[in-house]
C-alpha positions in Angstrom: -119.3 13.9 -40.9 -116.2 12.9 -39.1 -113.5 11.3 -41.3 -112.1 8.2 -39.7 -108.3 7.9 -39.3 -107.9 4.4 -40.8 -105.1 3.9 -43.4 -106.7 3.9 -46.8 -110.1 5.2 -45.4 -111.6 7.7 -47.8 -110.5 11.2 -46.9 -113.5 12.8 -48.4 -115.6 11.9 -45.4 -118.3 9.9 -47.1 -119.2 6.2 -46.7 -119.1 4.2 -50.0 -122.4 2.9 -51.3 -123.2 -0.8 -51.1 -125.4 -3.0 -53.3 -125.7 -6.1 -51.1 -128.9 -5.0 -49.4 -131.3 -4.0 -52.1 -132.3 -4.5 -55.7 -133.3 -0.8 -55.9 -129.9 0.5 -56.9 -127.8 0.1 -53.8 -127.9 1.7 -50.5 -125.9 4.0 -48.2 -122.8 2.4 -46.8 -123.1 4.2 -43.4 -123.0 2.1 -40.3 -124.7 4.1 -37.5 -124.6 3.4 -33.8 -127.4 4.1 -31.4 -128.0 3.9 -27.7 -130.7 1.7 -26.3 -132.7 4.8 -25.5 -132.3 5.9 -29.2 -133.4 2.5 -30.3 -136.5 2.6 -28.1 -137.3 6.1 -29.3 -137.0 5.1 -33.0 -139.2 2.0 -32.4 -141.8 4.2 -30.8 -141.8 6.6 -33.7 -142.1 3.7 -36.2 -145.0 2.1 -34.2 -146.8 5.4 -34.1 -146.7 5.8 -37.8 -149.5 3.6 -39.4 -147.8 3.5 -42.8 -144.6 2.1 -41.4 -144.6 -1.7 -41.1 -141.0 -2.3 -39.8 -141.3 -1.3 -36.1 -138.3 -3.2 -34.7 -138.7 -5.7 -31.8 -139.8 -3.7 -28.8 -140.5 -6.7 -26.6 -137.1 -8.4 -27.4 -135.3 -5.1 -26.8 -137.1 -4.6 -23.5 -136.3 -8.2 -22.4 -132.6 -7.9 -23.3 -132.1 -4.2 -22.4 -129.6 -4.8 -19.6 -127.5 -7.1 -21.8 -127.3 -4.8 -24.8 -123.7 -3.7 -25.5 -124.0 -2.2 -29.0 -126.7 -1.2 -31.4 -125.9 -0.6 -35.1 -128.1 0.4 -38.1 -127.5 0.2 -41.8 -129.8 1.3 -44.6 -131.5 -1.7 -46.2 -133.7 0.1 -48.6 -135.6 3.4 -49.1 -139.1 2.3 -48.0 -141.2 5.5 -48.3 -140.4 9.1 -49.2 -137.9 10.3 -46.5 -138.0 6.9 -44.7 -135.3 4.2 -44.7 -135.9 0.6 -43.9 -132.9 -0.2 -41.7 -131.4 -3.4 -40.6 -130.7 -3.1 -36.9 -128.0 -5.3 -35.4 -127.9 -5.6 -31.6 -124.8 -7.1 -30.0 -125.3 -8.4 -26.4 -122.5 -8.4 -23.8 -122.0 -12.2 -24.2 -121.2 -11.7 -28.0 -124.6 -13.0 -29.1 -127.4 -10.8 -30.4 -129.9 -10.4 -33.2 -131.1 -8.5 -36.2 -134.4 -7.0 -37.2 -135.8 -4.3 -39.5 -136.9 -0.9 -38.4 -138.2 2.1 -40.4 -136.3 5.3 -39.6 -136.8 8.8 -41.1 -133.9 10.2 -43.1 -133.5 12.9 -40.5 -133.3 10.6 -37.5 -130.9 8.3 -39.3 -128.6 11.2 -40.3 -128.6 12.4 -36.6 -127.1 9.1 -35.4 -123.4 8.9 -35.0 -121.2 6.8 -37.3 -119.5 3.8 -35.7 -116.0 4.5 -34.6 -112.9 2.9 -36.2 -112.5 0.4 -33.4 -116.0 -0.9 -33.9 -115.6 -1.0 -37.7 -112.4 -3.1 -37.4 -114.1 -5.4 -34.8 -117.1 -5.9 -37.3 -114.7 -6.7 -40.1 -112.9 -9.3 -38.0 -116.2 -10.9 -36.8 -117.2 -11.1 -40.5 -113.9 -12.7 -41.5 -114.2 -15.3 -38.7 -117.6 -16.5 -40.1 -115.9 -18.3 -43.1 -115.3 -22.0 -42.6 -111.7 -23.3 -42.2 -110.5 -25.0 -45.4 -109.3 -28.5 -44.8 -105.6 -29.4 -45.4 -104.7 -30.8 -48.8 -104.2 -34.6 -48.7 -100.4 -34.2 -48.9 -100.5 -31.7 -46.0 -102.7 -33.9 -43.9 -100.4 -36.9 -44.5 -97.3 -34.9 -43.5 -99.2 -33.6 -40.4 -100.2 -37.1 -39.3 -96.6 -38.6 -39.9 -94.8 -39.4 -36.6 -92.0 -37.0 -35.9 -88.6 -38.0 -34.6 -87.4 -36.5 -31.4 
């Protein structure tokens, strides 16, 4: 695994575990990236396995194929022996996108590349921008609304 060159990033080359996705003891912290072709292949594998229920959104991916800018996967939960249920996030060129679940074998997940540092920073900023702006305190608002002398 490649170690990212971000200040403070773990030098041991492993992603931290996270516990926000599952009640089954946390999950891998890896954020993987995939091409549209990879995603289509993984969806076909999932659809061909009768025991796997999370098969992605093949029709949605097909309909949006030309607009897809980035595909990322994170482990949501271990679904079956040697199979992850992943949360797939697709970002379209206009900044919109969508999420869905997809079952992916451990081996296929491990073969996907990790996101690069630039993508990770972009994701962090997109997340930070989701929080609502806190209104001014009453005193601040009064000062803001007071006419200024010029």
